[in-house]
C-alpha positions, 0 to 999 in steps of 0.5 A, a space after each residue: 236885223 234878220 227880218 224874213 218871215 214865212 207863215 204856214 197855215 190852212 188854206 181855209 184860213 187864208 183870209 185871216 192869215 193874209 191879215 196876219 201877214 199885213 200885221 207882221 209887215 207893219 212891224 217891219 218884217 218881210 213875208 217871204 211868200 204870200 200864198 194866200 193869193 194863189 189859185 189852188 190848182 194853177 201853177 202848182 209846180 211854180 208854187 212849190 218852188 216858190 214855197 221852198 225858196 221862201 222857206 230857205 230865205 226865212 229867218 222866222 217860221 210861224 206855224 198857224 195852229 188852228 186845228 185844221 189838218 193840213 199836209 202843206 203846213 205840216 210839210 213846211 214845218 218839217 222843212 223849216 225845222 230841218 233848215 234850223 229856222 226859228 219856229 213859233 206856233 201861233 194859236 189863233 184866237 177862237 173868236 176870229 174863226 167863229 164856227 171853226 174854233 168856237 168853244 173848242 179847247 186848246 187840247 182838242 186843237 193840239 190833238 188835230 195837229 202834227 206830232 211835232 206840235 203835240 210833242 211841244 217842240 216849239 214856242 207856243 204863242 197864244 196872242 198877237 202880242 206874244 207873237 210880236 214880242 217873240 219875233 224880235 226876241 230871237 234876233 
């Protein structure tokens, strides 16, 4: 079974994304890069090389859609697409982030994402259960 997963998301949500990484690992998958522990400006060249390596090694790419603009996660999405990886767009539950997404409609979140997300090119996963079911369904 292919089981390497790369998760892209906003630095602002790294704490919740770290928990998502732990959840996915508990399902038997391997996270190719845990960027949530990195320091923002230290070792940037090493980080970039690690991210590219992780993207090449992943079988599944999970884009965390949270309505926060992020050049990094958009680049990673484009690179994963170019590498023909399985891409899933995971929409965080509004209750997780309180003020970040509370009372924000799905359409407004999508409007803040990159054109590839707005064009509906990928499988959108609204719950953790949908994400869990999506991963093994594409092996």
